C-alpha atoms as one frame of an Amber mdcrd trajectory, in Angstrom:
protein
  -8.876-111.939  20.251 -11.130-110.395  17.641 -10.306-110.267  13.930  -8.613
-106.856  14.118  -6.378-107.962  16.974  -5.393-111.150  15.144  -4.614-109.175
  11.993  -2.601-106.676  14.045  -0.639-109.422  15.799   0.196-111.310  12.601
   1.023-108.231  10.513   3.215-106.501  13.102   4.961-109.768  13.999   5.728
-110.278  10.299   7.049-106.737   9.894   9.203-107.042  12.991  10.488-110.454
  11.914  11.369-109.093   8.440  13.485-106.385   9.984  15.236-108.613  12.525
  15.800-111.291   9.887  17.523-108.678   7.742  19.759-107.590  10.610  20.674
-111.110  11.738  21.300-112.809   8.380  24.662-111.120   8.054  25.820-112.413
  11.465  26.930-115.934  10.384  28.368-114.686   7.095  30.321-111.426   7.423
  33.232-112.880   9.482  33.974-115.203   6.540  34.966-112.172   4.420  38.002
-111.259   6.513  40.313-112.108   3.594  38.256-110.915   0.631  36.932-107.402
   1.331  39.035-104.330   0.566  41.186-103.019   3.457  39.398-105.331   5.875
  40.630-106.241   9.363  39.006-108.327  12.104  38.357-105.061  13.936  36.413
-103.606  10.998  34.454-106.858  10.651  33.488-106.527  14.339  32.422-102.925
  13.789  30.379-103.897  10.720  28.619-106.647  12.660  27.853-104.507  15.704
  27.421-100.959  14.419  23.700-101.339  13.796  23.337-101.945  17.544  24.885
 -98.547  18.267  22.528 -96.618  16.008  19.546 -98.745  17.023  20.257 -97.967
  20.684  20.656 -94.262  19.916  17.432 -93.890  17.904  15.015 -96.312  19.559
  13.772 -94.179  22.461  13.673 -90.871  20.492  11.683 -92.487  17.674   9.334
 -94.095  20.193   8.644 -90.677  21.717   8.285 -89.160  18.228   5.597 -91.722
  17.386   3.515 -90.315  20.261   3.517 -86.937  18.496   3.267 -87.665  14.763
   1.694 -91.125  14.819   2.928 -94.707  14.820   2.642 -95.516  11.140   4.718
 -92.577   9.820   7.567 -93.499  12.184   7.410 -97.214  11.321   7.179 -96.618
   7.558   9.997 -94.069   7.749  12.122 -96.474   9.800  11.603 -99.290   7.322
  12.484 -96.951   4.435  15.717 -95.966   6.201  16.444 -99.650   6.784  15.933
-100.399   3.073  18.258 -97.540   2.068  20.945 -98.820   4.431  20.638-102.291
   2.940  20.962-100.901  -0.587  24.100 -98.939   0.334  25.688-102.080   1.791
  24.625-104.140  -1.231  26.283-101.638  -3.584  29.445-101.414  -1.463  31.409
-103.480  -4.014  33.511-105.154  -1.301  34.246-101.832   0.443  34.088-102.548
   4.177  33.566 -98.885   5.050  30.458 -98.657   2.879  29.172-101.871   4.453
  29.675-100.298   7.896  27.848 -97.176   6.722  24.970 -99.222   5.354  24.676
-101.233   8.573  24.737 -98.049  10.647  21.917 -96.569   8.551  19.932 -99.806
   8.911  20.094 -99.428  12.679  18.767 -95.860  12.467  15.438 -97.284  11.333
  14.686 -98.223  14.939  10.996 -99.111  14.939  10.730-101.430  17.956   9.192
 -98.929  20.373   6.761 -97.526  17.775   5.727-101.048  16.731   4.909-102.092
  20.293   3.021 -98.841  20.862   0.983 -99.404  17.683   0.160-102.926  18.863
  -1.056-101.474  22.161  -3.186 -98.886  20.331  -4.944-101.597  18.326  -5.600
-104.187  21.035  -7.888-104.321  24.014  -6.317-104.318  27.441  -7.144-107.955
  28.170  -5.466-109.160  24.945  -2.468-106.836  24.827  -0.065-109.242  26.528
  -0.938-112.004  24.034  -0.216-109.760  21.066   3.082-108.587  22.587   4.100
-112.192  23.242   3.279-113.141  19.638   5.464-110.316  18.337   8.219-111.339
  20.759   8.110-114.923  19.483   8.695-113.646  15.958  12.088-112.279  17.032
  13.305-115.695  18.162  12.018-117.297  14.965  13.716-114.597  12.887  17.044
-115.247  14.612  16.847-118.982  13.947  15.866-118.494  10.295  18.614-115.896
   9.826  21.301-118.315  10.966  20.052-120.840   8.387  19.212-118.519   5.468
  22.247-116.252   5.763  24.846-118.871   4.744  22.521-120.288   2.059  21.842
-116.928   0.405  25.515-116.035   0.691  26.466-119.212  -1.175  24.016-118.402
  -3.975  24.421-114.632  -4.379  27.283-113.439  -2.175  27.063-110.884   0.590
  25.434-108.247  -1.628  22.510-110.607  -2.203  21.854-110.769   1.545  21.643
-106.988   1.745  19.321-106.818  -1.290  17.051-109.387   0.363  16.960-107.320
   3.580  15.971-104.207   1.618  13.219-106.095  -0.202  11.844-107.399   3.098
  11.780-103.849   4.465   9.764-102.718   1.444   7.358-105.629   1.989   7.044
-104.444   5.583   6.064-100.969   4.395   3.307-102.490   2.250   2.017-104.476
   5.226   1.970-101.417   7.485   0.301 -99.279   4.825  -2.372-101.688   3.638
  -2.813-104.478   6.208  -2.316-103.009   9.680  -5.341-100.964  10.814  -4.866
 -97.304  11.657  -5.835 -96.576  15.287  -8.504 -93.959  15.878  -6.437 -92.508
  18.741  -2.950 -93.104  20.118  -1.935 -92.977  23.762   1.324 -93.249  25.658
   0.618 -96.683  27.101   2.425 -97.193  30.376   2.702-100.949  29.889   3.943
-100.878  26.278   5.273 -97.417  25.429   8.120 -95.142  26.449   7.113 -92.142
  28.554   9.806 -89.504  29.047   8.651 -88.678  32.583   9.325 -92.266  33.667
  12.875 -92.497  32.296  14.475 -91.367  35.562  12.715 -94.004  37.728  13.625
 -96.689  35.176  17.264 -95.569  35.177  17.638 -95.339  38.950  16.091 -98.673
  39.966  19.076-100.823  41.111  17.424-104.124  40.194  16.471-102.907  36.725
  20.008-101.614  36.170  21.372-105.087  36.962  18.973-106.615  34.443  19.918
-103.971  31.844  23.595-104.752  32.392  22.785-108.456  32.143  21.134-108.181
  28.737  23.966-105.889  27.620  26.537-108.551  28.524  24.443-111.408  27.091
  24.258-109.805  23.664  27.873-108.686  23.790  28.876-112.334  24.331  26.554
-113.607  21.601  27.817-111.071  19.062  31.454-111.716  19.975  30.936-115.458
  19.535  29.530-115.011  16.055  32.581-113.072  14.928  34.515-116.355  15.209
  32.060-119.301  15.074  31.568-119.153  11.279  35.375-119.155  10.903  35.669
-122.147  13.243  33.116-124.096  11.229  34.814-123.358   7.910  38.527-123.302
   8.722  38.866-125.653  11.692  36.010-128.137  11.333  35.858-128.333   7.539
  32.219-127.274   6.976  31.520-125.605   3.648  29.620-122.360   4.121  26.494
-123.702   2.431  26.399-126.490   5.050  26.689-124.298   8.147  22.938-124.508
   8.618  23.376-128.220   9.354  25.123-127.170  12.560  22.932-124.196  13.451
  19.515-125.821  12.945  19.899-128.858  15.228  21.638-126.786  17.907  18.841
-124.208  17.911  16.063-126.808  17.954  17.605-128.952  20.707  18.573-125.925
  22.815  15.026-124.571  22.551  13.573-127.879  23.722  16.021-128.056  26.636
  15.359-124.450  27.689  11.575-124.947  28.019  11.765-126.952  31.299  14.042
-124.251  32.719  11.489-121.564  31.855   8.689-123.600  33.456  10.779-124.162
  36.590  11.593-120.453  36.789   8.088-119.077  36.223   5.600-121.728  37.325
   7.566-122.904  40.350   8.988-119.449  41.087  12.657-120.445  41.038  13.601
-117.653  38.683  16.725-116.353  40.428  18.188-119.830  40.976  17.653-120.853
  37.353  18.975-117.470  36.190  22.247-118.116  38.022  22.417-121.670  36.651
  21.915-120.386  33.103  24.720-117.853  33.473  26.921-120.721  34.711  25.971
-122.577  31.507  27.286-119.622  29.508  30.573-119.702  31.429  30.948-123.472
  30.924  30.128-123.078  27.219  32.745-120.382  26.737  35.415-122.439  28.507
  34.600-125.473  26.362  34.538-123.466  23.145  37.790-121.653  23.923  39.686
-124.829  24.806  38.227-127.292  22.294  37.062-125.328  19.249  39.152-127.422
  16.853  37.328-130.621  17.869  33.823-131.211  16.513  32.019-132.899  19.434
  33.276-130.596  22.256  32.649-127.547  20.080  29.064-128.617  19.343  28.471
-129.344  23.029  29.758-125.902  23.973  27.608-124.295  21.274  24.567-126.208
  22.545  25.193-125.262  26.189  25.520-121.621  25.184  22.172-121.555  23.431
  20.360-123.431  26.199  21.426-120.646  28.540  20.888-117.938  25.935  17.344
-119.052  25.064  16.327-119.208  28.720  17.792-115.783  29.477  16.221-114.207
  26.388  12.817-115.424  27.561  13.160-114.619  31.254  14.993-111.276  31.345
  11.996-109.310  29.944   9.844-111.034  32.560  12.217-109.813  35.262  11.953
-106.256  33.923   8.184-106.462  34.438   8.647-107.900  37.930  11.191-105.329
  39.127   9.523-102.248  37.583   6.560-100.436  39.072   3.244-100.859  37.334
   3.430 -97.494  35.547   7.085 -97.678  34.455   7.011-101.096  32.799   6.880
 -99.847  29.198   9.645 -97.296  29.740  11.773 -99.855  31.590  11.401-102.226
  28.616  12.580 -99.434  26.307  15.729 -98.921  28.396  16.228-102.707  28.519
  16.028-102.968  24.725  18.458-100.065  24.332  20.920-101.873  26.611  20.525
-105.019  24.514  21.451-103.264  21.272  24.313-101.404  22.940  25.721-104.773
  23.957  25.645-105.939  20.338  27.826-102.993  19.311  30.299-103.362  22.166
  30.528-107.135  21.643  31.352-106.720  17.961  33.994-104.036  18.573  35.642
-105.878  21.482  35.737-109.153  19.567  37.246-107.504  16.511  39.914-105.840
  18.627  40.812-108.920  20.665  40.886-111.283  17.700  43.659-109.189  16.120
  45.877-109.875  19.159  44.758-113.142  20.748  42.830-114.804  17.938  39.756
-117.018  18.205  40.495-118.355  21.683  40.903-114.789  22.982  37.414-113.851
  21.760  35.856-116.922  23.372  37.717-116.308  26.645  36.357-112.748  26.558
  32.854-114.226  26.553  33.693-116.295  29.615  35.020-113.239  31.460  31.914
-111.195  30.635  29.616-114.037  31.753  31.588-114.371  35.015  31.182-110.638
  35.632  27.452-110.993  35.065  27.277-113.887  37.528  28.820-111.711  40.246
  26.307-108.934  39.542  23.325-111.311  39.380  24.038-112.752  42.845  22.908
-109.463  44.397  19.517-109.437  42.632  16.607-109.602  45.088  14.113-112.441
  44.693  11.256-110.839  42.719   7.563-110.849  43.503   5.562-112.906  41.012
   2.829-110.349  40.470   0.983-110.146  37.162   0.248-106.921  35.308  -3.456
-106.388  34.682  -5.106-103.497  32.853  -8.791-102.722  33.315 -10.921-100.118
  31.580 -12.616 -98.049  34.265 -16.226 -96.960  34.374 -16.569 -93.222  33.772
 -17.697 -92.458  37.333 -14.468 -93.875  38.776 -12.280 -91.797  36.449 -13.667
 -88.615  37.982 -12.161 -89.457  41.382  -8.830 -91.166  40.592  -7.336 -90.902
  44.083 -10.392 -92.417  45.754 -10.517 -95.119  43.074  -6.847 -95.991  43.629
  -7.358 -96.367  47.364 -10.449 -98.499  46.821  -8.711-100.759  44.317  -5.837
-101.321  46.733  -8.324-102.657  49.276  -9.356-105.481  46.915  -7.650-108.756
  47.895  -4.761-109.526  45.538  -4.249-105.970  44.223  -0.711-104.851  45.097
  -0.125-101.725  42.982  -2.429 -99.272  41.199  -1.762 -96.522  38.671  -4.675
 -94.772  36.956  -4.182 -93.254  33.501  -6.978 -90.704  33.201  -6.299 -89.992
  29.511  -6.741 -93.705  28.688  -9.580 -94.314  31.174  -7.756 -97.382  32.475
  -6.154 -98.614  35.667  -2.829-100.415  35.536  -2.582-103.005  38.290  -0.073
-105.435  39.710  -1.919-108.385  41.196  -1.263-111.663  42.966  -3.319-114.021
  40.819  -3.852-116.593  43.565  -5.375-113.988  45.897  -7.204-111.726  43.432
 -10.937-111.159  43.923 -12.038-110.785  40.290 -15.675-110.203  41.214 -14.746
-107.168  43.301 -12.594-105.884  40.453 -15.443-106.148  37.949 -17.357-103.455
  39.827 -14.852-100.862  38.618 -14.588-101.933  34.976 -16.770-100.497  32.258
């Protein structure tokens, strides 16, 4: 990568991490306020935790499409400003749960994910785009881990309002980064591998395999959100951990689960056992939920269940986007990822609301059993997934003479050994390919690149 691409990757990853850190820090803290906020109920706590997912899901695709028309930076800066305003409203709520819900809902309206990925694509060359996207994706996982540690610590020092003030300050820092550090692209395109294109929404929404993956990520994040409506309470009220010490549980579980999930990812991708390991990981979620529901008052079984959950969760978080790329056609990948992300945030909302409702009737064990039921449903759906092809997406910039005859160029590219799918974007002067790396004739492909 050149210096601009490195600066783009680092700056956008930081901005994205700031935003996700702000959203996640409240997750291990808000359930602990069930007895201290005005007019609060477990249901309202669930809504407050999950409502940002509802508004994020509602605004993500429209704002991504808007960024194609008015530019990436105005949408991202506007989204971060909205996020900061939402944080300020929640910080000034003065223990009013309804104002906290309002603030969280407004935070979710600043949905910048699609515009951020599109800006990254605008500023990177085709051969380095995947690296930059992966770097930004890694920042999300890091933000989640840091949020679980920092949330309880900041809460112990400043209370819940302090967390929301910190999230607003991080959003303002993100605006500064976008304004002064991230380069402004000379031109912006609707990139088929990284952006949302309205004409491709129907194919993305009618592909049976993609719909199963979308439902899978919906259920995964519903389970995760539901779990975190009760896990902080378990740690404090049943296992005797002071809130400021919750990080001593979260940190080792996250580190160990990450280490244990890496061999699963290698087995799935390198050795092409992705469906088998996917099913095993869902079974890990089911086992974790059973263990948590039956033994949450005992430290060792509870920690084992928590660890098993995050081994499965980490693997699925890494592999599900890969499956979206494998099941989508070469020109619908970006749009399919937008629908996938929308499903993910929708699951966060539904998980929070369901958990809040169930906990009022069946308590902690009811919420954890809910997670087991949802994971079992997912297992039944996942069994019918076809085994995917392990083709790689490759983007090449075409020589001008080949752009003039796109149909002939497509047919010629398909004759090259290893090229399985071709889609030419005339406005970008590029060809989007799906290739079998082991068979690909790179020398023949170089003839067509500029």
